[in-house]
C-alpha positions in Angstrom: 35.9 3.5 25.8 35.9 6.1 23.1 38.6 4.5 21.1 37.1 0.9 21.3 33.5 2.3 20.2 35.3 3.8 17.0 37.1 0.6 16.4 33.9 -1.2 16.4 32.1 1.6 14.5 34.9 1.3 11.6 34.7 -2.4 11.6 31.1 -2.5 10.6 31.5 0.1 7.6 34.2 -1.8 6.0 32.3 -5.3 6.8 29.3 -3.8 4.9 31.2 -2.5 2.2 33.0 -6.0 1.6 29.5 -7.7 1.9 28.1 -5.4 -0.8 30.6 -6.2 -3.2 28.1 -8.5 -5.3 26.0 -5.4 -6.1 28.9 -3.4 -7.3 29.7 -5.3 -10.6 28.3 -3.0 -13.3 28.0 0.7 -13.7 24.2 0.6 -12.9 25.0 -1.4 -9.9 27.8 0.5 -8.6 26.3 4.0 -9.2 22.5 3.3 -8.7 22.2 0.0 -6.8 20.5 -1.6 -9.5 17.6 1.2 -9.0 16.2 -1.3 -6.6 16.9 0.7 -3.3 14.0 0.7 -1.0 12.5 3.6 1.0 14.4 3.5 3.9 17.7 3.4 2.6 17.0 6.1 0.3 15.5 8.3 2.4 18.5 8.1 5.0 20.9 8.4 2.1 19.2 11.6 1.1 19.2 12.8 4.6 22.7 11.8 5.7 24.4 13.4 2.4 22.5 16.6 3.3 23.7 16.9 6.7 27.4 16.8 7.5 29.8 18.6 10.2 29.4 21.5 8.0 26.1 21.7 9.3 26.5 20.3 12.8 29.7 22.5 13.7 30.3 25.3 11.4 26.6 26.5 10.5 24.9 25.5 13.8 27.5 27.4 15.4 27.6 30.5 13.2 24.3 31.2 12.7 22.8 30.2 16.1 25.3 32.7 17.5 24.2 35.3 14.9 20.5 34.6 15.0 20.0 33.1 18.5 17.0 30.6 18.7 15.5 32.0 15.4 18.4 30.1 13.7 15.9 27.0 14.2 14.2 28.3 11.1 17.0 27.2 8.9 16.3 23.6 10.2 12.5 23.6 9.7 13.3 25.0 6.0 15.5 22.0 5.6 12.9 19.7 6.4 9.9 21.5 4.7 11.7 22.9 1.1 14.8 20.8 1.2 13.2 17.5 2.0 9.6 17.6 2.0 8.8 19.6 -1.3 12.3 18.2 -2.9 10.8 14.6 -2.9 7.2 15.8 -4.0 8.3 18.1 -6.8 11.5 16.0 -8.1 11.3 12.6 -6.7 8.7 10.8 -8.9 9.6 12.7 -12.4 13.2 12.5 -11.5 13.0 8.4 -11.4 10.8 8.3 -14.3 12.6 10.3 -16.6 16.0 9.3 -15.8 15.3 5.8 -16.2 13.6 6.5 -19.5 16.6 8.1 -20.7 19.1 5.7 -19.2 20.9 8.3 -17.5 22.8 7.4 -14.1 24.2 10.9 -13.5 22.8 14.6 -13.9 25.2 15.6 -16.7 24.1 12.3 -18.5 20.4 13.3 -17.8 21.1 16.9 -19.6 22.9 15.2 -22.3 20.3 13.0 -23.5 17.3 15.3 -22.6 18.8 18.0 -24.7 20.7 15.8 -27.0 23.8 17.8 -26.3 26.9 16.3 -25.8 28.5 19.8 -24.8 25.9 20.3 -22.3 26.8 17.0 -20.7 30.5 17.7 -20.7 29.7 21.5 -19.6 27.6 20.2 -16.7 30.3 17.4 -15.6 32.9 20.1 -15.8 31.0 22.4 -13.4 30.5 19.4 -10.8 34.3 18.5 -11.0 35.4 21.9 -10.2 33.1 22.9 -7.3 32.6 19.4 -5.7 36.1 19.1 -4.6 36.5 21.7 -2.4 32.9 21.0 -0.9 34.3 17.5 -0.3 37.4 19.1 1.6 35.1 21.1 3.8 33.9 18.0 5.3 36.9 17.5 7.4 37.1 20.9 8.5 34.2 20.2 11.3 35.9 17.5 13.0 39.2 19.0 13.8 38.0 20.8 17.2 36.2 17.7 18.1 39.0 15.2 17.7 41.3 17.9 19.5 38.6 17.9 22.4 38.0 14.2 22.5 41.5 12.4 21.7 45.0 13.2 21.8 45.9 12.6 18.1 46.8 15.0 15.5 44.0 16.3 13.3 46.2 15.1 10.2 45.7 11.6 11.6 42.0 12.0 11.7 41.7 13.2 8.0 43.7 10.1 6.8 41.9 7.7 8.9 38.4 8.9 7.6 39.7 9.2 4.2 41.1 5.7 3.9 38.1 4.0 5.8 35.6 6.0 3.4 37.5 4.9 0.2 37.5 1.2 1.1 33.8 0.7 1.8 32.7 2.7 -1.1 35.2 1.4 -3.4 34.2 -2.3 -2.3 30.6 -2.0 -2.3 29.5 1.1 -4.6 26.2 2.7 -3.8 24.6 -0.2 -2.3 27.3 -0.2 0.6 26.8 3.8 0.9 23.2 3.4 1.3 23.5 0.7 4.0 26.1 2.6 5.9 24.0 5.8 5.3 21.3 4.0 7.2 23.5 2.9 10.4 25.0 6.5 10.3 21.5 8.2 10.1 20.2 6.1 13.2 23.2 7.2 15.3 22.6 11.0 14.0 19.0 10.6 14.9 19.3 9.2 18.5 22.7 11.3 19.2 21.4 14.9 18.3 18.2 14.2 20.5 20.8 13.1 23.4 23.3 15.7 23.2 20.6 18.5 22.8 18.9 17.2 26.1 22.4 17.1 27.9 23.5 20.5 26.8 20.2 22.1 27.5 20.2 20.3 30.9 23.5 21.7 31.7 21.9 25.4 31.7 19.3 24.5 34.0 16.7 22.9 31.5 14.7 24.4 28.5 12.8 27.0 30.2 15.7 28.6 32.1 18.0 28.1 29.3 15.7 30.4 26.9 15.3 32.7 29.8 19.2 33.0 30.0 19.2 33.6 26.4 16.5 36.5 26.5 18.6 38.1 29.0 21.8 38.2 26.4 22.7 41.5 24.7 24.7 42.6 22.2 24.6 46.1 21.0 26.7 45.7 18.0 23.9 43.4 16.6 20.6 44.9 18.2 19.6 47.0 21.0 16.2 45.3 21.4 16.0 43.3 24.7 15.5 39.6 24.3 16.3 39.5 20.8 18.3 36.3 20.7 15.3 34.5 22.0 12.7 36.1 19.5 10.9 34.4 17.0 12.5 35.8 13.8 15.7 37.1 15.6 17.9 40.1 15.1 18.2 40.0 11.1 15.5 38.3 9.6 16.3 39.1 5.9 19.9 37.4 6.1 18.3 34.5 8.2 16.1 34.2 5.2 18.8 34.1 2.5 20.6 31.0 4.9 17.2 29.4 4.9 16.9 29.6 0.8 20.5 28.2 0.6 20.5 25.4 2.9 16.9 24.6 1.8 16.2 24.9 -1.8 20.1 24.0 -2.7 19.3 20.5 -2.4 17.1 20.6 -5.3 20.3 21.4 -7.7 22.9 19.5 -5.9 23.7 16.4 -8.3 24.8 14.1 -5.1 21.4 14.8 -3.8 19.1 14.4 -6.9 21.1 11.2 -7.9 19.2 9.7 -4.7 15.9 9.8 -6.6 17.3 8.0 -9.6 17.8 4.7 -7.7 14.7 4.5 -5.8 12.8 1.2 -6.2 9.1 2.3 -6.9 6.1 4.5 -6.2 5.4 3.0 -2.5 9.0 3.8 -2.1 8.7 7.3 -2.9 5.7 7.9 -1.0 7.5 6.4 2.2 10.8 8.0 1.5 9.1 11.3 1.4 7.9 10.9 4.8 11.1 9.6 6.5 13.4 12.0 5.1 11.0 14.7 6.1 11.2 13.5 9.6 14.7 12.9 9.5 15.7 16.3 8.4 13.4 17.7 11.1 15.0 16.1 13.5 18.8 16.2 12.7 18.6 19.7 10.9 16.3 21.4 13.3 18.0 19.9 16.4 21.5 20.9 15.0 20.2 24.6 14.5 18.1 24.6 17.8 21.1 23.8 19.8 23.5 26.2 18.0 20.7 28.9 19.0 22.0 28.8 22.6 25.5 29.4 21.6 25.8 32.6 23.3 24.9 31.2 26.9 28.6 30.1 26.6 29.9 33.4 25.6 32.3 33.2 28.8 34.0 30.3 27.5 33.7 31.0 23.5 36.3 33.5 22.0 34.7 34.0 18.5 37.1 36.8 17.6 40.1 34.6 17.8 38.7 31.2 17.6 36.3 31.5 14.9 32.6 30.2 14.8 33.5 26.7 14.7 34.8 27.1 18.2 31.1 27.4 19.4 29.7 23.9 19.2 33.0 22.1 20.5 33.1 24.4 23.2 29.1 23.4 24.1 29.9 20.0 24.1 33.2 20.3 26.3 31.9 19.7 29.7 29.7 16.4 28.7 30.6 13.0 30.1 33.2 10.9 28.2 30.6 8.8 27.2 28.3 11.7 25.4 31.5 13.1 24.0 32.3 9.6 22.2 28.9 9.6 21.1 29.3 13.1 19.4 32.5 12.2 17.6 30.8 9.3 16.2 27.7 11.5 15.5 29.8 13.9 13.4 32.2 11.6 12.0 29.2 9.5 10.9 27.5 12.7 9.4 30.7 13.6 7.5 31.6 10.2 6.2 28.1 9.7 4.7 28.1 13.1 2.9 31.9 12.2 1.7 30.8 8.8 0.2 27.8 10.5 -1.5 30.3 13.3 -2.8 33.0 11.1 -4.3 30.6 8.6 -5.9 28.7 11.8 -7.7 32.3 13.0 -8.7 33.9 10.0 -9.8 30.9 8.6 -11.8 30.2 11.8 -13.6 33.9 12.2 -14.6 33.9 8.5 -15.9 30.5 8.6 -17.5 30.2 11.9 -18.9 33.6 13.4 -19.5 35.9 10.4 -20.4 33.6 7.9 -22.0 33.0 8.8 -25.6 34.9 11.7 -25.5 38.4 10.8 -24.7 38.0 7.2 -24.7 35.7 5.8 -27.5 35.2 2.2 -26.5 34.7 1.8 -22.7 33.3 -1.4 -21.4 31.1 -1.5 -18.3 33.7 -3.4 -16.2 36.2 -0.5 -17.5 33.8 2.2 -16.3 33.6 0.6 -12.9 37.2 0.2 -12.8 37.6 4.0 -13.7 35.2 5.1 -11.2 37.0 3.4 -8.6 40.3 4.7 -9.5 38.6 8.3 -9.3 37.0 7.8 -6.0 40.9 7.2 -4.6 41.7 10.4 -6.7 38.9 12.6 -5.4 39.2 11.5 -1.6 43.1 12.3 -1.9 42.8 15.7 -3.6 40.1 16.6 -1.0 42.3 15.2 2.0 45.3 17.1 0.7 43.3 20.5 0.5 42.1 20.0 4.1 45.7 19.3 5.4 46.8 22.4 3.8 44.1 24.3 5.1 44.5 22.8 8.6 48.5 23.5 8.5 48.8 26.9 7.1 45.3 28.4 7.5 44.7 28.9 3.7 41.3 31.2 3.8 40.9 31.0 0.2 40.1 27.2 0.1 37.6 28.0 3.0 36.1 30.9 0.9 35.6 28.3 -2.1 34.0 25.9 0.0 31.3 28.2 0.9 31.1 29.1 -2.9 30.6 25.6 -3.9 27.0 25.0 -2.9 25.8 28.1 -4.2 27.6 27.5 -7.8 26.2 23.9 -8.0 22.7 24.7 -6.9 22.4 27.9 -8.8 23.9 26.2 -12.1 21.5 23.1 -11.9 18.2 23.6 -9.9 16.4 25.6 -12.6 17.4 23.8 -15.6 16.8 20.4 -14.2 13.6 21.1 -12.3 12.0 22.8 -15.4 13.2 20.0 -17.9 11.2 17.5 -16.0 8.0 19.7 -16.3 8.3 21.9 -19.5 8.7 20.8 -22.9 9.5 24.2 -23.7 13.1 24.7 -21.9 15.8 25.4 -24.4 19.9 24.4 -24.6 20.7 27.7 -24.5 18.6 28.6 -21.3 20.6 25.9 -19.5 23.9 27.2 -20.8 23.1 31.0 -19.5 22.1 29.5 -16.1 25.5 27.5 -16.1 27.5 30.5 -16.8 25.6 33.2 -14.9 25.7 30.8 -11.7 29.1 29.7 -11.6 30.6 33.0 -13.2 28.7 35.0 -10.0 29.9 32.6 -7.5 33.5 32.8 -8.6 33.3 36.5 -9.1 32.2 36.6 -5.6 35.5 34.8 -4.7 38.1 37.2 -6.1 35.9 41.0 -6.2 33.6 40.2 -3.3 34.0 44.1 -1.7 32.9 45.1 -5.3 29.4 43.3 -4.9 26.5 45.4 -3.3 26.6 44.9 0.5 23.8 42.2 0.7 25.2 39.7 -1.7 28.7 40.1 -0.7 28.3 36.9 1.7 28.7 33.9 -0.3 25.5 32.5 1.2 23.3 35.4 0.2 25.2 35.3 -3.1 24.2 31.7 -3.8 20.6 32.1 -2.7 20.1 34.9 -5.2 22.0 32.6 -8.2 19.5 30.0 -7.1 16.5 32.2 -7.4 17.8 33.8 -10.4 18.1 30.7 -12.1 14.4 30.1 -11.9 13.9 33.4 -13.7 16.5 32.9 -16.2 15.5 29.8 -17.6 11.7 30.5 -18.7 12.9 33.8 -20.0 15.7 32.7 -22.1 13.6 29.8 -23.4 10.9 32.1 -24.5 13.3 34.0 -26.7 15.7 31.5 -28.1 15.0 28.6 -30.5 12.5 25.7 -29.5 13.8 22.5 -28.6 13.6 19.5 -31.0 10.0 18.4 -30.8 10.7 14.8 -31.6 13.4 14.8 -29.0 11.3 16.6 -26.3 8.2 14.2 -27.0 10.3 11.1 -26.7 11.7 12.5 -23.4 8.2 13.2 -22.2 6.7 9.8 -23.3 7.7 8.3 -20.2 4.8 10.2 -18.3 2.0 9.2 -20.5 3.0 5.3 -20.7 0.3 3.1 -19.3 0.8 1.4 -16.0 -1.8 -1.3 -14.1 -1.9 -0.4 -10.6 -4.0 -1.8 -7.4 -7.3 -0.3 -6.8 -6.0 1.0 -3.7 -3.8 3.5 -5.8 -6.6 4.4 -8.5 -10.1 3.4 -8.5 -11.4 1.4 -11.6 -14.2 2.5 -13.9 
C-alpha cells in the first residue's frame, strides 16, 4: 500500500517534468518560467520552498519541546512576516525592477542595480557556499520517518529522492518545479490537518491534550506550573529569535525572492499574497502547533540520546499504516519541493553570475541552459554525499553548518536587497559591509561559538542578529560613503514611474 502510493506519486512528478520540457528551452523559460507564472503556482511554489522536513521534523520537534504550545507563534510569524509582509513589501517591486534590469537571479540584480560585476560575483559566491549545506539538510528529516515506515536503508532514500528531483527539474525547469510544488502543496495542506487531528485525538482530544500539557513540569526549564501550555511559554526571548529567523529570513533568501521574479501580473500578486499567507498559516502553524504537544510523549522519547529529531516521528509512530504513508509523502513533498527550488537557485546563479562573462566570455542561451542542467546534477550529488556522510559517521560539523546557512544568506542579502528596491541612496560599499559582516559572523559562530555572548551562541539567535544588524548597517554605511551614480540609479528607478493603463476597477479615472 505505502510503496504503491509512493510509486504513483513519483510517476506523476516525472511525468510533469517531461511535459514541461517545452517551457525550458531558454534561460528565461528554464529559470523563471517565462515570467508568466500565475498566482496559485507562484504562491504554492513560495510556500513549499519555505517549509521542508527541516521545519516539520526538526524545528517543530525541537521548539515544541522547548517552548510548548507557545511555539505556534513561529508558525503565525511565518504566515504574517514571512509570507504576507514579504509579498506586500517585496513582491511587486521585485517583479517590476527585476524585469526592468533583465535580471534572472539575485546576484544579477545586485550587479545591474549597482553597476558592479564584483558585487554580482561576491553575492554568487556566498550563495554557492551556503546553499549546499542547506540543501543537504533537507534529507535529514526523512531518515527517521523512512526508518519508521519502510524497511529500507536511509541511504537508498537519499539516492531515490535525489535522482527523482534531478529528473523532473532538469527536464522541465522552473515550470515543472512550480506545477509539482502545487501538487506537493495540496498534499501538505490536507496532510498536516489530518495528521494533527489524528495525533491530538490519540491523546483524548484537544482540551484533554492541552490539560495534559499544562500538567507537564520540567524544573530544569521553569518552576511555573502549566508553563508549556501558556501563551508565551518558558522562554519568550529565545522564542522571539526563532520567530525572527524563520519569518524575516525569507526576505533575503535567493530561492524565495526569486519566486517574485516569475509572477505573471498585478492580479497574480494580489491573489498570490492571500494564497501564500493562508498556506503558511495552515502548514507552518500546523507543524509548530503539533510540535507543541511533544512533551505528552515524553515516556516514549529519549531526547538526550536520540535528539530532537526523534520527537515528531515518535508522535506519529502509533498512527495507522495509511496515515503513516500520508506523513511520509507529506514530508517527502516538502523536502523535494524545497530541494528543487534550491538547486535551481544555486545552479542558475553559478552559471549566469559566476561563469558567464567572467570565465566563459561568449555563452549562448542554449549553453547556459545546458550548464545550469549540469550544475543541477552537481549540486544534488554534492548535497546527497554530504547527507550520506553525516548519516554514516554522525559528523556534527555539517549539521552546524546547515543551521548557519539560513542566517548567513538572509543576513547578507535581506537589507541590501530590500533597501535597493525602495531607496536611491544605497551604496555599493554598504552592500559589501553587510555581506562581509553577516557571512563572517555566522562562520565565526561555527568555529568560535563559545567565545560569543551567551545570548547569541545559538546559530538561530546569531542569524536573527545578523538580519537585524543588516537593516541598521546598510543605511548608516550608505550615509557616510560615496553616493551611487545618479544616472545608474535613475535608470533603475525609471521602471516605477512608467505609465501603465489599467481598468477603472483598479484606479479611478478623472
